[in-house]
N, C-alpha and C positions, 0 to 999 in steps of 0.2 A: 674720062680718066677714073678708074676704079679707086674708091677711097681705101687707103690702108693706114691703120693706126699702129704706131710703134709702142704697143703696150709693154713690151719687154724693157724698153728704155724707161718708160714711165715707172715701172715697178722698181727699177734700180735706184730711183731717186727717193724712194720711201723706205727707210730702215725697217719699218713695221712689216713690210711685205716679206721680210726674211723670217718672220716668226712662224713657228710650227707648233702643232699640238699633236702629240703621239705620232710624230714623223710626217705629218701632213700639213701643207701650208694653210695658215688661217685664211679664211675667206672673209674679208672685211666688208660686209654688206650692211653696215650700220651707219653709213655716211649721212643720212638725214639727221642723225643726232650729233653729227660732227665727223668730218673726214679725218683721215690720217694726215700727218704733216711731213712734207719733204725735207730732206736734209738742209736745203738752202734756207728754209724758213727758220729752222732751229739755229743754224749758224748765224743768221742775221740778228736774231734776238740775243744770242750769246755775245756776238761781237759788240752790240750796243752796250750791254751791261758790263762787259769786261773791260771795254776800252773807251767808252764815251759817256758813261752814266753821269748825269748831272741834271739839275733843274734848268729851265730856260731863262734867258734874260740876264745872265751874268756876263762879266767882262773877261772871263778866262776861257781857255781853249775848249774844255769839254762841254761847257755850257753853250758856247757858240756852235760847236759841232752838233749838239743836241738840237739847237734851233734849225740848223741846216738839214739835218735828218728829218725833222718834223716837216719842214717845208717841202722837201723832195718827196717825202712819202705822200703828202696830200696831193701833189701833182700826179703821182703814179696812180693813186686811187681815183682821182678825178677822171683819168683816162679809162678806168674800169667802168665808171658809172656814166660817162658821156657828159660831163659837166665841167664847170670852172672849179679850180682848186679852192676858190673863195667860198664855194658852196658845200665843202666837205667838212663834216663835224664828227668828232670821235666821242665815244662814251664807253662806259664799262660793259654795257650789253645793249642789245636792241630794246629790251624791255625798259631798261633805265633811260635810254634815249627817248622812248615814246612817252614815258611818264614825265620827263622833263619838258617835252614838247607840249603835252596835254596841259600841264599846269602853267606853262607860259601863255598858251592861248587862252586859258580860263580867265585871265585878267581882263579880257575884252568881252567875256560872255555875260549875259544877264539871264535870270530865271526864265525858262520857257524857250531858250535857244535849243536847237536840236543837233544831235550828232547821229550819223548813220554808220553802223558797223554791220558785220555779216556773221551768220551762223557757221560759216566754213573756216573762220579765222582761228589762228592760234591765240591763246590768251594774251600773248605779247601785244597784239593789236586790238584787244577787246578790253582787258582789265583797266588800262589807263583811262580810257574814255568812260567806262562804267563808273570809275571812281568820281567822276564829275557830277554824277546824279545827286550826290549829297548837297551840291551847291545849286540845285534847281534846274540843271540841264536835263533835257529829255533825250534819252538814248533809244534809238530804234534799231532793231536787228533784222537784217534781210534773210529770208528763208533760203534753204538749199533744197532743190528738188531731189527727193530720195531716189527717184528712178534714174535720172541722168547724173546725179551727184555733182551738179554744177549750180552756181548761183542763179537764182530766179531773177533774171534781168528785169522782167516786168515789175516784180515786187521791189527791186532796187529803185527803179525809176519812180514808182508810186510813193516811196518813202521820202524822196527828195522834195523839199518845199522851200519857199523863200526864207524860212527860219533855220534851214540847215547851215550850220557853220563849218562842220567837218564831215567828210565821208572817208572812212578808213576801211580798207579791204586788202586782201592779199592777192599777189600775182599768181602764186602757185600754192596749193594746199600741201602742208607738210604731212597730213594724214592720208590724203587720197591721191595726191599727185595731180589733181585737177588744175589746169592753167586757165585763168579767167581773162576776159577781154578788158584789161584795165584801161586801155586807151579810150574805149567807148565809155567806160565808167567814169573816167576823169572828165571827159567832155560833158557828160550828163550832169555831173556834180558842179562843174564850173558854170553851167547854164543858170543855176540858182545861186551862184556866188559862193559856193562852199570851197574850202581848202581840202585838197586831196592828200591822203597819206597812204602810200602803197607799201605793204609789207612784202619785200622781195627776198626775205631770208632764205626760203626754200628754193625759189626760182634761181637765185644767183649762182647756185652750184651747177646749173645745167645749161643755161642759155645766156647770150649776150644781153646786156642792159644798156638802154639809151633813155635816160630820164627826160630828155628834151623831146624825143620822138613820141613818148606816151603822154607828155605834157602834164606831169604830176608836179605838185608843189613840194612834196616830201616823199622820200623813199628811204627805207631802212634795210640794212643788210647786216649779217654777222660774219666776221672773218673766219670763224672756225668751221663754217659750212663749206668754204672753198680753200681749204688747205692752210689756213692761218691760225693764229692764236685766238683765245676767247676775247674778242673785242667787238663792240658795236660801232657801226659806221652809219652815218645819216647824211643824205643829201637834203638840203633845204634851199629852195629857190632864193637867190640873193635878195630879191625885193621883199620876200617874207622875213628873212633874217633881220632886215632893218626895222621891221614892225614889232618884233618880239622883245619881250623883257623876261627872259628866263630867271628863275630863282638862282642866285649865286651869292658870293660874299660881298657883292656891291663895291668892289674896288674899281678905280678908274680904268685900269687895264682890262677889266672884264666887262666893259660896257660897249665894246666895239666888235662888230662883225661876228664871225664864227666863235670867237673867244667867249662870247656871252654864255655859251653852254658849258664852259669849264667850271666844274664844281670842286675843283682841286687840281693837283698836278696831273696832267695827262699821263697815261702809261706809255712813255716814249718807246720802250723796248718792244711792246706789242704793236705799236703803230709801225715801227720799222719792220716787224715780222709780217704785218699785213701787206705792206708794200712789197715785200719779198714774195708773198704768195701770189700777188697780182703779176709780178715779173715772171714767176714760174709759169703762170697761165700764158703769158706772152711768149715764153720760150716754146711751149707746146705749139702755139700758133705759128711761130717761125718754121717749125719742122713740118707743118701740115698746110701752110697757107696756099700752096699751089693747087690744092683741091677745091678752093673756094673763091676763085678769081671773080666770079660774078657777084657774089655776096659782099666781097671786100671792095668793090669798085667805089672810088671816091674817098676811101680811107687811107691813112698813111701813118707811118711811125709806130709808136707803141700802141696807140688805139687800134690800129689795123691788126697787129699781132695778138692783142687781147681778144678781139672779136673772132679772129681765126682760131685761137685756142679754145674758146667756148664752143664754136661750131664743131671743131674736131672732137671735143668731149661728147657733145650730143650725138654725133655720127657714130662714135664708138659705143655709147651706152644703149641707144635705142634698139638696135637689132638684138642685143642680148636681153633687153627688157621684154621685147616682143616674144622671144623664144620662151622666156620664163612665164610670161602671161599665158601663152598658148598651152604650155604644159600644165600649169596649175588648173586651167579650165577643164582639162581632161581627167583630173584626179577625182574619183568618187568621194563625196563628202567635203571637198574643198570649195569655198566660195570666194571668188575674186571680186574686189571692190574697186571703185574708181570710175572715171568716165568710160564710155563705150570706145571700142577700138576705132581709131581714126579721128577722135576728138583730141584737142590739145591736152597734153599731159607731160609730166616729167617721167624719168626712168624709175620712179619709185613704185613698188608693187606692194599691195596690201591684201591680205586674205584671212580667212578663218578656216578651221577644220571642224566639222560637226562632231559634237560630243567631247571636244577638248577645249580647255581654257587656253587662251592665246599665250599666257605665260608658260604653260607646259610645253607648248610647241616651240617657243623661242628658247626655252631652256634645253630642250632636246637637241635643237640645232646647235646651240652653243657647245654642248658636250661633244659635238662632232667637228668643232673648229669652224663653225659657220656663225658669224656674229650678226644677229638681227635684233630688232626692238619689238616690244609688244606694249599694248595699252592704248591710251587715247592721244598721247604725244602733245598734251596741252591743247589739243583741238577738241575740247570737251563736248561742245554742243553738237558738232556733226557726228562724232563717234558714238557718244552715249545717248543723245536724244534723237537725232535724225535717223541714224542707223540702228539704234536700240541695242548696242553691243556691250553695255556696261556689265551685265550679269555674267557674260562669258569672257571678260577680260579684254574687251576691245579687239584690236586688230594685231596681226603679225605684220611687221613692216620690213621690207627688204629694199635697200637703196644701193644703186649702182654708182660707181665712180670710175675715173679713167684708169685706175689700177685693177679694176675687175676683169677677170679673164673668162673665157668660155668654159674652162674647166671649173671655175668657181660656180658657174650657173648649172652645169651638168651635175656636179656634186650636190648642189642644193635641191635640184629637181628630184634626184634619187632619194635624198634624205626626207623630203616632204612626202613622197610616196610611201616611204617606209613608216613614217609617223602616222600617216593616214590609214595605214593598213592596206594600201592598194597593191 
């Protein structure tokens, strides 16, 4: 059965897709910095704040409703991650969650203990671990092969020792789109007894996640990457939660389970909005599940629809991304970055144009109603040091989403050719 994606229906769900610049629809190709938000997510957030807003734990209706919304939202998001609702933790951002985790784990470290990070990672999954160096922890960073633009797996394995307490690495690079073999990396880290922390912030917008299948101890995502509000979500293996003592206000109710990570009142409205974003993905899955019978075997209910939704998104984005990559390669002066064709990658495309600062290119595209990003995207080491692009403004980044159309891509190709003088 030939795959058909209902992009027109998708676009109808996003009010932003009605926006125009000089009579032309805006092409929202800025998704890696945050996707647009469907109406159902905005409605769910508004519904909470207008009709249920309260703190939890009270004996009155809105407080009890808040508790129920919180509980239901965790169950929905657990289906997105492939885990138990007891293993879902919320925080104000993925960076804040990782800092909270790092400093909770630090209580069990001694000087000379080691942490392994990588040069391909976003600062979100580097800075919290580097902060522990001041306490005598040794942080090692795994190199990225500048040719393949993938993690050097031999270097990763060589840096793991019996002293390694944490290995932190991303599943997909927000700067290059490179998808890493995190299942193997988790297995290697576990051999030396290390806790694994997988940054799936970029990956989560493009592919299904199953934390049990990759066997990680921790996984972080950010809801604004997959149609939700600015909220960090963290999976922590239940047995690890029991061992942790996060910094909090040390009240009795904050010493148990996932609540340990609460450093104040959770943002219940954004939690509700994140659940709505996951349900939106499940709705996409319901509409397209018939195309993925083999991949969905053994799955049921909401989890089945979520996986179907993510598979449908990938099947829509990848042919458009391939078209864009092929065309950019043919433009004189344009250099395409990221893994080689056929290697695992997301639908994110990054490039430079000879003789032009990447900020100039992104600005010129923006003036044509084509939204892109430029710079290092907080993946400072790989963009500035490995690729050596700091002087020319880093990369121009184009990110596809389910609301991206072929016309968006064709317009973008024509615009890049014009900017490059081709």
